[in-house]
N, C-alpha and C positions, 0 to 999 in steps of 0.2 A: 673177739665176738664178730659173727657175720653181720654185715649190714642188712637191714630189712629190705625186702624186694621193693623196687620202685614200680609204681603203678603207671602203666602206659595206656593212654586213651586212644582209641581208634574211632575216627569219625568217618562214616560213609553210610550210604543208604543200606537198609537191611537187605540181606541176600547172600548168596554163595560167595560173591566176591569179597564182601566184608569178612565173612567167616574164614575164608582162606587167608586173608591178610592177617587176621588176628592169630590164626594158628601158626603162620609163618613167624610172627614176632615172638610168640610164646615158646618156641622150640628150645631156646636156651635158658628156660626157667624164668623169663620175664612175666610179670603179672599184667594181664591185659583186660581192659573193659571196653566194650563197644557201645557207641552212642550214635544217635542220628544227628545231633547238633551240639555245639559247645555248651549250651545251657544244661544239657543232661550230664555233663561230666562232674564227678564228685570232687571235693576239694583236695583229696589225697593224690590226684593225678600229678605226676612229675613232668610228663612230656606228652605231646599229642602227635599222632600220626594221622593226618587228614588227607583224604583223597581230594584231588583238585575239583572234582565235580560235586563234592558234598556241601560246599559253602558258596554263598553268593559273594560278589565282589566286596560288599560292605562289611561282611563278617570276618574277613581275613585280618584286618588291622587290630580289632579288639582281641582276637584270639592270640595273635603273635605278641601283643603287649602283655597278655595274661600268663601265657605259658610258652616254653620253647616248642616250636612247631616244625615238624618234618612233613613235607608234602610228597605224596606219591601220585603218579599219573601213568596212564597206559601208553602215552606217547608225549613227545616234546611239543607237539602242536596242540595239546589240549588247551582250550580257551582259558580255563581258570588258573592255569599255571603262572601266567605272567602277573595276574593280580596278586597271587600269593607271594611271588618274588618281591613285588613292589611293597608289600605290607611288612616285610622284614622277617621272613621265615629263616630258620636256621640252615636248612639245606633241602634238597629235593632229590628224588630218585625215580627213574622211569622203569616200568615193568618190575615192580617190587617182588612179585612172586618168583621171577627168574633170578633175582639177586637178593634172596632172603638173607644169606650170610652177611652180605655188605650192609643191608638194612639194619640187622641186629647190631653190627659193630658201630654203625652210625648212631644208633640209639644209645648204646652204652657210652660212647664218646661224649655225646651231648649231656647225658646224665652226669658224667664225671666232671665236665666243664661247669655245669650248673652247681655241682657240689662245691667245686673250688671257688666259684664266684660268690656263693653264699658265705663260705668260710672267709673270703677276702673282705666281704662287707662286714661280717661280724668283727674281724680283726680291726678294720678301719674304725668301726663304732667304738670298740674298746680303746683303741689308740687315741681317738678324739676325746674320750672321757678321761683317759690318763693325762693327756696334754692339758685339758682344762683344769684338772686337779693340780698338775705341776705348775701351771701359770698362777693359780691361786696361792700355792705355797711359796712360789718365787716372789710374788707380790708381798706376801706377809714377811718373808725374809728380808726383802728390800726395805720395807718399813722399819723392821727391827734394826737393820744395819744403819739406816739413816738416823734413827733415834740414838743408837749407840755412838755414831759419829758426832752427833750434837753434844752428847754427854762428855765424850772424850775431849772435845774442844773446850768445853767448860772447865776442864781440869787444867788447861794451859794458863800461863800467866797473862795478865793484860799486856797489850802491845800498842804502841811502844811504851816503855816506862823508864824512868830515870831514878836512880837511888844512889846516894853518895857520890854523885858526879859521874856515874857509869850508866850509860843508856843501853837498854836491851831492846832489840827488835827482831822479829823472826817471820818466816813464811812457812806455813805448814799445809801440805797438800797430800791427802791420802791417795793411793792408787785407786782405791775403790771408795768405800764410805768410812771404813775404819783403817787406822794406820798403825804400823809397827814402830813408827818414830815417835819420840816424845822429848820434851825439854821442860826446864823450869828455871826461874830466876827470882830470887827473893832475898830479903835482908835477914841475916842470922842474928845480928845484934848491931849496936851502933858502929862497930868497927869493921864488921865482916859481911860480905855478900856471898851467897851460895848460888851456883848454877850447875846444871848438868844437862847432858845431851846424849840421848840413847837411840840406838837403831837395833830393834829386835829382829831376829832372823825371820824371814818370810814376811807376809803381810796378811791383813784380814783379821778375823775375829780373834783367833788364838793369840796372835801377836799383840793385838790391842789389849787383851786381858793382862798380858805381862806388863804393859805400860801402866795399867791401873794399879797392879801390884807394886810397881816401882814407885808410883806417886804415894801410895799408902805407906810403904816402908820409909821413904824419904821423909815424909812428915813425922813419922814416929821417931826416926833416928834424930831428926832435927830437934825434936822436943827433948830428947835424952842428952843432947850435947851440953857439956858443962861450961863451955866458953873458953876452954884451954886447948892448947896444942892444935891450932887450926891445920897445921901441915899434916897431921895424922888423920884428919877427918876423911879426905877423899879415898885413900887406900883402904881405910877401915870399912867405908861404905861398900866399896867394890868387893871386898872379901865377904862381907855379910850378905850382899846380894847374890854373889856366886853360890854361897851355901843355900840360900833360900830357893833359888831357881833349881838347883840340883835336887833339893828335897821335894819339890813339887812333882818331879818326874814327868813334866809335860813335854820334854824334849825341845825346849826353846833356849836359845842363848842370845846374847846381845853384845854389841860393841858399845862402849860407854866412856864418856869423859865427865869427870867431876872436878869442879874448880871452886876454890874459896879465895876471894879477893880480900886482902888486907888493905883497907882504905887508908889507914894511917901510913903504912910503909909503901903503899902502891906496889904491892907484891902479890903474885898469883901462886897459890899452892894448888897443885893438881895431881891427879892420877888418871890413868886411862887403861882401858881394856880393848886392845885390838882396834882402836879407832881408825877408820878409813873413810874418806881422806883425813889426814891429820889436821888438827886445828891450825889455822894460818894467822900469824900475827903480822899486821901491817903497821909500820912506824917509820918515820923519816924517809919516806919514799922507797922503802924496801919491804919485801915480804919474805917470811921464813916460817917453815913448819915448827911447831913446838916440839922439842926433842922428847924422846921416851918411847917405850913400848911396853905392852902388857898382854896377857892372855885374854881371849874372849871370856865374858862373864856368863857363868852357867854351863860351862862345857867341861872343865877339868877340876876335879876335887883337889883341894889343897893348893890351888893357884895362888901365887903371891903377886901383889900389885905394888908398883913402885911409888915412892914418895918423891915428887918432883916439884920444881918451882922456878919462877923467873920474875924479874922485875918488869913492871909495866911502865912504858914511857909516858911522857906528859900527854901526848896525843897518840892514841893507838886505836886500831880496829882489830878485833879478834873474830875470825870467821869460823864457824863450825857447820859442816854440811854432811848430810847423809849420803850413802854411796849411790843413791838414785840420781844424784846430780851428775855423776860421772857418765851416765847414759845420755846426757844432753850435750856432751862435749865431743869434739872431733879428736881423732887419734886412733891409731891401730893398736897401740899397747897401753897398758895401765900407766906407765911412766909418762907417756906423751899426754895422756889426759890429765894427770896430776899437774904436770908443768903448765898445761893450758889453763887449768883452774887457778893456779897461782897468778898467772898473768892477768886473768880477768878479775880476780879479787883485788889485785894491786891497782887496777884501773877503776875500781868501783868505790865511790864515796858513800853510797847508800845501798840499802837492801834492794831498792827498786832498780838501781844501776846494774847490779849483778843479775837480777831476774831478767832484765832486758837483754843483757849480753848472752844469756842462756836461751833466749827466745821463749821465755816463760812469762813475759809481761802481760800477755793476753789472757792468762789463766786466772781463775778466781783466787782470792786471798782471804785469810781469816775465816769468818763464819760462812762465807759463800762457797768454800770449796766443797768437793763431794758431789758436784753436779755431773750430769751425764756428759757434758762437754769436756770437763776436766778428766773424767774417767777415760774417755777415748784418747785423750792427748798424752797422759802421763805414762811413762814407761815403768815407773815404780813409785813407791812412797817417796816424796820429795820434801825435805825440810832444810831450811837455811836459817842459821842463827847468827846475829852480829851483835857484839858488845863493843861499845866505843866510849872513850873518856880520855883524860880528865880535863880536857881543854877548857871547859867552862867553870873550873873550880880553882880558886886561888891556891897557890902553892903554900 
């Protein structure tokens, strides 16, 4: 569709000169209206061609602010030309009747530039409106995420807590507001303690939803346990969770460690699914990773998870860390970082000692995590869990 003709206003005193100027402008099909002064111009005018003699010095500035203005003059020495230039005219041309083609090109160029400027202003206004809407939605999303993070932390066990001579403490810090890490520690019965440590792939809302599902399933399976064969509980849980995650079809998998501590035997029954880094057992001045390997949970149908176990010494510390901890360690290779973690774990008596050695001591802990400061500082979801015992319990 052809664009409507732009109306050009010509301002000059009535007479043959004005008529000739109007005819020169109209030769290429431009619509022209002649007027004696700016006040006579209709609102449809897109551009003004004014003779330097037609306006007083005080009239140029209001006209140039109102409309794009081209000034014509019979000579460069015309007195009104300098006033028009100072007022902000778009351009000027001397002897316009001799340079009619140039004048018409200038007019069309100014009209096109004005059209582009109007389009730019419209785009800017639309972008400002979209940005305001986006900021509103981001604020709502941030509030939702913060609320979700508070709820997620309410699902975590109290810290620290001691049961059956085993003390559990942990540090839980989401990369943003919600975490893909999760853990739990609770009494199964008078003889057994249950704990698990999960790191769901990715981070954020979808990964956090998986941790909620894990908490729900763990509570249900705990209620269904008949109190026999504690060694079979960890691998059975991993098998069941693997099936549940695959059935959901959400494309999430997890690394997971599930342990059952037999308080009477002081023995740890456990199973794991691709846990990295491996749990580290510290006792008698030495540190060693717990043996075993298993497939990630929620990735491969029919995956089989091992039944493993080890005796727990009189005084022990068992450390479990999410893979985000490795981002805080020096070393060019994974093996170098794992060895570094072992050394720092060995030198740490408490959770605070390890956090300090990882340069994480300044970050929030517990219910205070999820602040903007923590968000900027954390490379990933970070979770550290430490179980210690049985030194304060009679043999």
